[in-house]
Jmol script that loads the backbone (N, CA, C; Angstrom):
load data "model"
ATOM      1  N   MET A   1       0.847  -1.185   0.000  1.00  0.00           N
ATOM      2  CA  MET A   1       0.000   0.000   0.000  1.00  0.00           C
ATOM      3  C   MET A   1       0.889   1.244   0.000  1.00  0.00           C
ATOM      4  N   PRO A   2       0.522   2.280  -0.768  1.00  0.00           N
ATOM      5  CA  PRO A   2       1.316   3.513  -0.795  1.00  0.00           C
ATOM      6  C   PRO A   2       1.309   4.184   0.576  1.00  0.00           C
ATOM      7  N   THR A   3       2.364   4.876   0.862  1.00  0.00           N
ATOM      8  CA  THR A   3       2.445   5.613   2.126  1.00  0.00           C
ATOM      9  C   THR A   3       2.575   7.092   1.841  1.00  0.00           C
ATOM     10  N   LEU A   4       2.227   7.873   2.829  1.00  0.00           N
ATOM     11  CA  LEU A   4       2.356   9.320   2.736  1.00  0.00           C
ATOM     12  C   LEU A   4       3.236   9.760   3.895  1.00  0.00           C
ATOM     13  N   ASN A   5       4.338  10.367   3.577  1.00  0.00           N
ATOM     14  CA  ASN A   5       5.272  10.817   4.592  1.00  0.00           C
ATOM     15  C   ASN A   5       5.214  12.334   4.632  1.00  0.00           C
ATOM     16  N   ILE A   6       4.611  12.878   5.676  1.00  0.00           N
ATOM     17  CA  ILE A   6       4.462  14.330   5.794  1.00  0.00           C
ATOM     18  C   ILE A   6       5.713  14.892   6.453  1.00  0.00           C
ATOM     19  N   LYS A   7       6.455  15.688   5.705  1.00  0.00           N
ATOM     20  CA  LYS A   7       7.708  16.236   6.218  1.00  0.00           C
ATOM     21  C   LYS A   7       7.565  17.680   6.683  1.00  0.00           C
ATOM     22  N   ASN A   8       6.415  18.257   6.449  1.00  0.00           N
ATOM     23  CA  ASN A   8       6.153  19.629   6.872  1.00  0.00           C
ATOM     24  C   ASN A   8       5.589  19.587   8.287  1.00  0.00           C
ATOM     25  N   GLU A   9       6.319  20.161   9.233  1.00  0.00           N
ATOM     26  CA  GLU A   9       5.912  20.087  10.643  1.00  0.00           C
ATOM     27  C   GLU A   9       4.551  20.726  10.898  1.00  0.00           C
ATOM     28  N   ARG A  10       4.296  21.844  10.249  1.00  0.00           N
ATOM     29  CA  ARG A  10       3.007  22.530  10.451  1.00  0.00           C
ATOM     30  C   ARG A  10       1.856  21.660   9.945  1.00  0.00           C
ATOM     31  N   VAL A  11       1.999  21.085   8.774  1.00  0.00           N
ATOM     32  CA  VAL A  11       0.951  20.233   8.216  1.00  0.00           C
ATOM     33  C   VAL A  11       0.741  19.015   9.112  1.00  0.00           C
ATOM     34  N   TYR A  12       1.822  18.418   9.561  1.00  0.00           N
ATOM     35  CA  TYR A  12       1.723  17.262  10.452  1.00  0.00           C
ATOM     36  C   TYR A  12       0.981  17.640  11.737  1.00  0.00           C
ATOM     37  N   GLU A  13       1.340  18.776  12.305  1.00  0.00           N
ATOM     38  CA  GLU A  13       0.710  19.212  13.559  1.00  0.00           C
ATOM     39  C   GLU A  13      -0.776  19.526  13.357  1.00  0.00           C
ATOM     40  N   LEU A  14      -1.117  20.166  12.251  1.00  0.00           N
ATOM     41  CA  LEU A  14      -2.531  20.449  11.965  1.00  0.00           C
ATOM     42  C   LEU A  14      -3.315  19.153  11.820  1.00  0.00           C
ATOM     43  N   ALA A  15      -2.755  18.199  11.111  1.00  0.00           N
ATOM     44  CA  ALA A  15      -3.426  16.904  10.947  1.00  0.00           C
ATOM     45  C   ALA A  15      -3.576  16.204  12.294  1.00  0.00           C
ATOM     46  N   ARG A  16      -2.547  16.271  13.120  1.00  0.00           N
ATOM     47  CA  ARG A  16      -2.620  15.648  14.443  1.00  0.00           C
ATOM     48  C   ARG A  16      -3.689  16.306  15.308  1.00  0.00           C
ATOM     49  N   GLN A  17      -3.719  17.639  15.299  1.00  0.00           N
ATOM     50  CA  GLN A  17      -4.713  18.374  16.103  1.00  0.00           C
ATOM     51  C   GLN A  17      -6.132  18.028  15.645  1.00  0.00           C
ATOM     52  N   LEU A  18      -6.350  17.988  14.347  1.00  0.00           N
ATOM     53  CA  LEU A  18      -7.681  17.664  13.836  1.00  0.00           C
ATOM     54  C   LEU A  18      -8.055  16.226  14.157  1.00  0.00           C
ATOM     55  N   ALA A  19      -7.096  15.339  14.065  1.00  0.00           N
ATOM     56  CA  ALA A  19      -7.355  13.939  14.425  1.00  0.00           C
ATOM     57  C   ALA A  19      -7.724  13.836  15.904  1.00  0.00           C
ATOM     58  N   ASP A  20      -6.992  14.538  16.768  1.00  0.00           N
ATOM     59  CA  ASP A  20      -7.309  14.526  18.201  1.00  0.00           C
ATOM     60  C   ASP A  20      -8.692  15.118  18.461  1.00  0.00           C
ATOM     61  N   ALA A  21      -9.007  16.221  17.793  1.00  0.00           N
ATOM     62  CA  ALA A  21     -10.287  16.905  18.012  1.00  0.00           C
ATOM     63  C   ALA A  21     -11.475  16.075  17.537  1.00  0.00           C
ATOM     64  N   THR A  22     -11.265  15.289  16.505  1.00  0.00           N
ATOM     65  CA  THR A  22     -12.375  14.507  15.951  1.00  0.00           C
ATOM     66  C   THR A  22     -12.380  13.058  16.424  1.00  0.00           C
ATOM     67  N   GLY A  23     -11.311  12.662  17.099  1.00  0.00           N
ATOM     68  CA  GLY A  23     -11.230  11.286  17.574  1.00  0.00           C
ATOM     69  C   GLY A  23     -11.017  10.283  16.450  1.00  0.00           C
ATOM     70  N   THR A  24     -10.422  10.741  15.370  1.00  0.00           N
ATOM     71  CA  THR A  24     -10.159   9.855  14.236  1.00  0.00           C
ATOM     72  C   THR A  24      -8.659   9.824  13.963  1.00  0.00           C
ATOM     73  N   SER A  25      -8.281   9.036  12.982  1.00  0.00           N
ATOM     74  CA  SER A  25      -6.864   8.929  12.639  1.00  0.00           C
ATOM     75  C   SER A  25      -6.429  10.110  11.773  1.00  0.00           C
ATOM     76  N   MET A  26      -5.133  10.311  11.743  1.00  0.00           N
ATOM     77  CA  MET A  26      -4.605  11.361  10.871  1.00  0.00           C
ATOM     78  C   MET A  26      -4.916  11.045   9.413  1.00  0.00           C
ATOM     79  N   THR A  27      -4.876   9.781   9.064  1.00  0.00           N
ATOM     80  CA  THR A  27      -5.215   9.381   7.694  1.00  0.00           C
ATOM     81  C   THR A  27      -6.646   9.776   7.369  1.00  0.00           C
ATOM     82  N   SER A  28      -7.561   9.552   8.314  1.00  0.00           N
ATOM     83  CA  SER A  28      -8.968   9.895   8.086  1.00  0.00           C
ATOM     84  C   SER A  28      -9.171  11.392   7.913  1.00  0.00           C
ATOM     85  N   VAL A  29      -8.505  12.193   8.738  1.00  0.00           N
ATOM     86  CA  VAL A  29      -8.708  13.642   8.608  1.00  0.00           C
ATOM     87  C   VAL A  29      -8.086  14.162   7.320  1.00  0.00           C
ATOM     88  N   ILE A  30      -6.965  13.594   6.912  1.00  0.00           N
ATOM     89  CA  ILE A  30      -6.354  14.013   5.641  1.00  0.00           C
ATOM     90  C   ILE A  30      -7.253  13.608   4.479  1.00  0.00           C
ATOM     91  N   GLU A  31      -7.783  12.388   4.538  1.00  0.00           N
ATOM     92  CA  GLU A  31      -8.699  11.927   3.490  1.00  0.00           C
ATOM     93  C   GLU A  31      -9.922  12.838   3.406  1.00  0.00           C
ATOM     94  N   SER A  32     -10.492  13.149   4.553  1.00  0.00           N
ATOM     95  CA  SER A  32     -11.685  14.005   4.590  1.00  0.00           C
ATOM     96  C   SER A  32     -11.374  15.403   4.051  1.00  0.00           C
ATOM     97  N   ALA A  33     -10.249  15.952   4.462  1.00  0.00           N
ATOM     98  CA  ALA A  33      -9.875  17.292   3.994  1.00  0.00           C
ATOM     99  C   ALA A  33      -9.668  17.309   2.484  1.00  0.00           C
ATOM    100  N   LEU A  34      -9.029  16.276   1.957  1.00  0.00           N
ATOM    101  CA  LEU A  34      -8.809  16.211   0.514  1.00  0.00           C
ATOM    102  C   LEU A  34     -10.121  16.044  -0.241  1.00  0.00           C
ATOM    103  N   GLU A  35     -11.015  15.217   0.279  1.00  0.00           N
ATOM    104  CA  GLU A  35     -12.322  15.041  -0.364  1.00  0.00           C
ATOM    105  C   GLU A  35     -13.110  16.347  -0.364  1.00  0.00           C
ATOM    106  N   GLU A  36     -13.105  17.058   0.767  1.00  0.00           N
ATOM    107  CA  GLU A  36     -13.822  18.335   0.858  1.00  0.00           C
ATOM    108  C   GLU A  36     -13.247  19.354  -0.116  1.00  0.00           C
ATOM    109  N   LYS A  37     -11.925  19.428  -0.215  1.00  0.00           N
ATOM    110  CA  LYS A  37     -11.291  20.380  -1.140  1.00  0.00           C
ATOM    111  C   LYS A  37     -11.634  20.037  -2.591  1.00  0.00           C
ATOM    112  N   LEU A  38     -11.571  18.757  -2.932  1.00  0.00           N
ATOM    113  CA  LEU A  38     -11.940  18.352  -4.293  1.00  0.00           C
ATOM    114  C   LEU A  38     -13.388  18.691  -4.607  1.00  0.00           C
ATOM    115  N   GLU A  39     -14.276  18.484  -3.663  1.00  0.00           N
ATOM    116  CA  GLU A  39     -15.690  18.812  -3.882  1.00  0.00           C
ATOM    117  C   GLU A  39     -15.878  20.315  -4.094  1.00  0.00           C
ATOM    118  N   ARG A  40     -15.190  21.138  -3.291  1.00  0.00           N
ATOM    119  CA  ARG A  40     -15.266  22.594  -3.483  1.00  0.00           C
ATOM    120  C   ARG A  40     -14.756  22.990  -4.868  1.00  0.00           C
ATOM    121  N   LEU A  41     -13.644  22.373  -5.292  1.00  0.00           N
ATOM    122  CA  LEU A  41     -13.113  22.673  -6.622  1.00  0.00           C
ATOM    123  C   LEU A  41     -14.085  22.264  -7.711  1.00  0.00           C
ATOM    124  N   ARG A  42     -14.713  21.109  -7.556  1.00  0.00           N
ATOM    125  CA  ARG A  42     -15.687  20.649  -8.557  1.00  0.00           C
ATOM    126  C   ARG A  42     -16.884  21.595  -8.626  1.00  0.00           C
ATOM    127  N   ARG A  43     -17.380  22.029  -7.465  1.00  0.00           N
ATOM    128  CA  ARG A  43     -18.506  22.972  -7.458  1.00  0.00           C
ATOM    129  C   ARG A  43     -18.106  24.293  -8.108  1.00  0.00           C
ATOM    130  N   HIS A  44     -16.901  24.761  -7.783  1.00  0.00           N
ATOM    131  CA  HIS A  44     -16.415  26.021  -8.358  1.00  0.00           C
ATOM    132  C   HIS A  44     -16.284  25.883  -9.876  1.00  0.00           C
ATOM    133  N   HIS A  45     -15.722  24.770 -10.328  1.00  0.00           N
ATOM    134  CA  HIS A  45     -15.574  24.533 -11.769  1.00  0.00           C
ATOM    135  C   HIS A  45     -16.942  24.490 -12.450  1.00  0.00           C
ATOM    136  N   ALA A  46     -17.903  23.814 -11.812  1.00  0.00           N
ATOM    137  CA  ALA A  46     -19.252  23.733 -12.394  1.00  0.00           C
ATOM    138  C   ALA A  46     -19.876  25.121 -12.486  1.00  0.00           C
ATOM    139  N   ALA A  47     -19.674  25.937 -11.450  1.00  0.00           N
ATOM    140  CA  ALA A  47     -20.221  27.301 -11.467  1.00  0.00           C
ATOM    141  C   ALA A  47     -19.558  28.125 -12.573  1.00  0.00           C
ATOM    142  N   ASP A  48     -18.246  27.977 -12.727  1.00  0.00           N
ATOM    143  CA  ASP A  48     -17.542  28.688 -13.798  1.00  0.00           C
ATOM    144  C   ASP A  48     -18.062  28.265 -15.163  1.00  0.00           C
ATOM    145  N   THR A  49     -18.289  26.978 -15.329  1.00  0.00           N
ATOM    146  CA  THR A  49     -18.794  26.463 -16.600  1.00  0.00           C
ATOM    147  C   THR A  49     -20.180  27.025 -16.887  1.00  0.00           C
ATOM    148  N   ARG A  50     -21.042  27.041 -15.868  1.00  0.00           N
ATOM    149  CA  ARG A  50     -22.388  27.605 -16.063  1.00  0.00           C
ATOM    150  C   ARG A  50     -22.310  29.088 -16.421  1.00  0.00           C
ATOM    151  N   ALA A  51     -21.404  29.819 -15.788  1.00  0.00           N
ATOM    152  CA  ALA A  51     -21.258  31.245 -16.084  1.00  0.00           C
ATOM    153  C   ALA A  51     -20.771  31.451 -17.515  1.00  0.00           C
ATOM    154  N   ARG A  52     -19.790  30.637 -17.957  1.00  0.00           N
ATOM    155  CA  ARG A  52     -19.300  30.764 -19.328  1.00  0.00           C
ATOM    156  C   ARG A  52     -20.390  30.430 -20.337  1.00  0.00           C
ATOM    157  N   LEU A  53     -21.184  29.390 -20.045  1.00  0.00           N
ATOM    158  CA  LEU A  53     -22.270  29.039 -20.953  1.00  0.00           C
ATOM    159  C   LEU A  53     -23.313  30.153 -21.018  1.00  0.00           C
ATOM    160  N   ALA A  54     -23.586  30.791 -19.899  1.00  0.00           N
ATOM    161  CA  ALA A  54     -24.531  31.912 -19.893  1.00  0.00           C
ATOM    162  C   ALA A  54     -23.997  33.067 -20.745  1.00  0.00           C
ATOM    163  N   GLU A  55     -22.688  33.328 -20.652  1.00  0.00           N
ATOM    164  CA  GLU A  55     -22.083  34.374 -21.478  1.00  0.00           C
ATOM    165  C   GLU A  55     -22.199  34.033 -22.963  1.00  0.00           C
ATOM    166  N   LEU A  56     -21.934  32.776 -23.296  1.00  0.00           N
ATOM    167  CA  LEU A  56     -22.057  32.360 -24.703  1.00  0.00           C
ATOM    168  C   LEU A  56     -23.502  32.464 -25.186  1.00  0.00           C
ATOM    169  N   ASP A  57     -24.455  32.078 -24.350  1.00  0.00           N
ATOM    170  CA  ASP A  57     -25.868  32.208 -24.716  1.00  0.00           C
ATOM    171  C   ASP A  57     -26.218  33.666 -24.988  1.00  0.00           C
ATOM    172  N   ALA A  58     -25.694  34.579 -24.171  1.00  0.00           N
ATOM    173  CA  ALA A  58     -25.966  36.002 -24.367  1.00  0.00           C
ATOM    174  C   ALA A  58     -25.365  36.495 -25.682  1.00  0.00           C
ATOM    175  N   ILE A  59     -24.161  36.037 -26.005  1.00  0.00           N
ATOM    176  CA  ILE A  59     -23.524  36.422 -27.273  1.00  0.00           C
ATOM    177  C   ILE A  59     -24.335  35.911 -28.451  1.00  0.00           C
ATOM    178  N   VAL A  60     -24.762  34.674 -28.375  1.00  0.00           N
ATOM    179  CA  VAL A  60     -25.573  34.098 -29.454  1.00  0.00           C
ATOM    180  C   VAL A  60     -26.875  34.872 -29.606  1.00  0.00           C
ATOM    181  N   ALA A  61     -27.506  35.211 -28.489  1.00  0.00           N
ATOM    182  CA  ALA A  61     -28.772  35.948 -28.549  1.00  0.00           C
ATOM    183  C   ALA A  61     -28.580  37.316 -29.210  1.00  0.00           C
ATOM    184  N   ARG A  62     -27.433  37.960 -28.943  1.00  0.00           N
ATOM    185  CA  ARG A  62     -27.177  39.283 -29.545  1.00  0.00           C
ATOM    186  C   ARG A  62     -26.817  39.180 -31.019  1.00  0.00           C
ATOM    187  N   THR A  63     -26.107  38.138 -31.411  1.00  0.00           N
ATOM    188  CA  THR A  63     -25.618  38.069 -32.785  1.00  0.00           C
ATOM    189  C   THR A  63     -26.533  37.297 -33.731  1.00  0.00           C
ATOM    190  N   ALA A  64     -27.386  36.457 -33.224  1.00  0.00           N
ATOM    191  CA  ALA A  64     -28.247  35.633 -34.083  1.00  0.00           C
ATOM    192  C   ALA A  64     -29.073  36.464 -35.062  1.00  0.00           C
ATOM    193  N   PRO A  65     -29.695  37.571 -34.647  1.00  0.00           N
ATOM    194  CA  PRO A  65     -30.489  38.341 -35.614  1.00  0.00           C
ATOM    195  C   PRO A  65     -29.653  38.841 -36.796  1.00  0.00           C
ATOM    196  N   ALA A  66     -28.436  39.256 -36.549  1.00  0.00           N
ATOM    197  CA  ALA A  66     -27.589  39.750 -37.640  1.00  0.00           C
ATOM    198  C   ALA A  66     -27.194  38.610 -38.575  1.00  0.00           C
ATOM    199  N   LEU A  67     -27.009  37.439 -38.043  1.00  0.00           N
ATOM    200  CA  LEU A  67     -26.607  36.298 -38.868  1.00  0.00           C
ATOM    201  C   LEU A  67     -27.736  35.824 -39.775  1.00  0.00           C
ATOM    202  N   ARG A  68     -28.976  36.051 -39.374  1.00  0.00           N
ATOM    203  CA  ARG A  68     -30.116  35.645 -40.209  1.00  0.00           C
ATOM    204  C   ARG A  68     -30.157  36.420 -41.516  1.00  0.00           C
ATOM    205  N   ASP A  69     -29.612  37.635 -41.533  1.00  0.00           N
ATOM    206  CA  ASP A  69     -29.657  38.483 -42.717  1.00  0.00           C
ATOM    207  C   ASP A  69     -28.515  38.213 -43.697  1.00  0.00           C
ATOM    208  N   LEU A  70     -27.623  37.334 -43.375  1.00  0.00           N
ATOM    209  CA  LEU A  70     -26.508  37.044 -44.273  1.00  0.00           C
ATOM    210  C   LEU A  70     -26.996  36.237 -45.473  1.00  0.00           C
ATOM    211  N   PRO A  71     -26.389  36.461 -46.642  1.00  0.00           N
ATOM    212  CA  PRO A  71     -26.749  35.644 -47.804  1.00  0.00           C
ATOM    213  C   PRO A  71     -26.272  34.206 -47.585  1.00  0.00           C
ATOM    214  N   ASP A  72     -26.778  33.297 -48.404  1.00  0.00           N
ATOM    215  CA  ASP A  72     -26.371  31.895 -48.280  1.00  0.00           C
ATOM    216  C   ASP A  72     -24.860  31.747 -48.383  1.00  0.00           C
ATOM    217  N   ASP A  73     -24.249  32.490 -49.290  1.00  0.00           N
ATOM    218  CA  ASP A  73     -22.790  32.466 -49.433  1.00  0.00           C
ATOM    219  C   ASP A  73     -22.269  33.877 -49.192  1.00  0.00           C
ATOM    220  N   PRO A  74     -21.817  34.166 -47.987  1.00  0.00           N
ATOM    221  CA  PRO A  74     -21.386  35.539 -47.677  1.00  0.00           C
ATOM    222  C   PRO A  74     -20.114  35.959 -48.405  1.00  0.00           C
ATOM    223  N   THR A  75     -19.450  35.037 -49.095  1.00  0.00           N
ATOM    224  CA  THR A  75     -18.245  35.402 -49.856  1.00  0.00           C
ATOM    225  C   THR A  75     -18.528  35.561 -51.349  1.00  0.00           C
ATOM    226  N   ALA A  76     -19.778  35.407 -51.747  1.00  0.00           N
ATOM    227  CA  ALA A  76     -20.127  35.443 -53.176  1.00  0.00           C
ATOM    228  C   ALA A  76     -19.697  36.745 -53.842  1.00  0.00           C
ATOM    229  N   PHE A  77     -19.744  37.862 -53.138  1.00  0.00           N
ATOM    230  CA  PHE A  77     -19.394  39.153 -53.740  1.00  0.00           C
ATOM    231  C   PHE A  77     -17.913  39.208 -54.131  1.00  0.00           C
ATOM    232  N   LEU A  78     -17.105  38.312 -53.635  1.00  0.00           N
ATOM    233  CA  LEU A  78     -15.677  38.311 -53.954  1.00  0.00           C
ATOM    234  C   LEU A  78     -15.375  37.711 -55.328  1.00  0.00           C
ATOM    235  N   TYR A  79     -16.348  37.007 -55.897  1.00  0.00           N
ATOM    236  CA  TYR A  79     -16.104  36.261 -57.131  1.00  0.00           C
ATOM    237  C   TYR A  79     -17.047  36.701 -58.250  1.00  0.00           C
ATOM    238  N   ASP A  80     -16.544  36.670 -59.460  1.00  0.00           N
ATOM    239  CA  ASP A  80     -17.336  36.978 -60.637  1.00  0.00           C
ATOM    240  C   ASP A  80     -18.335  35.848 -60.860  1.00  0.00           C
ATOM    241  N   GLU A  81     -19.600  36.197 -61.085  1.00  0.00           N
ATOM    242  CA  GLU A  81     -20.639  35.166 -61.248  1.00  0.00           C
ATOM    243  C   GLU A  81     -20.396  34.293 -62.459  1.00  0.00           C
ATOM    244  N   ASP A  82     -19.925  34.887 -63.530  1.00  0.00           N
ATOM    245  CA  ASP A  82     -19.748  34.128 -64.779  1.00  0.00           C
ATOM    246  C   ASP A  82     -18.517  33.220 -64.756  1.00  0.00           C
ATOM    247  N   SER A  83     -17.394  33.792 -64.375  1.00  0.00           N
ATOM    248  CA  SER A  83     -16.137  33.034 -64.457  1.00  0.00           C
ATOM    249  C   SER A  83     -15.820  32.290 -63.154  1.00  0.00           C
ATOM    250  N   GLY A  84     -16.353  32.756 -62.058  1.00  0.00           N
ATOM    251  CA  GLY A  84     -16.032  32.147 -60.760  1.00  0.00           C
ATOM    252  C   GLY A  84     -14.681  32.572 -60.223  1.00  0.00           C
ATOM    253  N   LEU A  85     -14.001  33.464 -60.968  1.00  0.00           N
ATOM    254  CA  LEU A  85     -12.695  33.927 -60.552  1.00  0.00           C
ATOM    255  C   LEU A  85     -12.838  35.104 -59.582  1.00  0.00           C
ATOM    256  N   PRO A  86     -11.827  35.350 -58.778  1.00  0.00           N
ATOM    257  CA  PRO A  86     -11.876  36.496 -57.886  1.00  0.00           C
ATOM    258  C   PRO A  86     -12.015  37.793 -58.659  1.00  0.00           C
ATOM    259  N   ARG A  87     -12.699  38.728 -58.130  1.00  0.00           N
ATOM    260  CA  ARG A  87     -12.882  40.031 -58.787  1.00  0.00           C
ATOM    261  C   ARG A  87     -11.675  40.889 -58.643  1.00  0.00           C
TER     262      ARG A  87
END
end "model"
wireframe off; spacefill off
backbone 0.3
color backbone group
């Protein structure tokens, strides 16, 4: 089984204090702290994603009317109708 060797005295002491306060092992408090941090990060990421999607929806809502007025081929004016060559 993998081991975790905590060499930072402050981190070790914090883990020990939390283990003593909760009556659990240091491994349990570290596991719990890591799970809680990951969950916070996941929630934050989900919120960021929702915010970005809302911004994109707003951009689409603003630009969609202008895009409806475009011709089927918006580059057609660049080419001669008869020859198909650039003007």
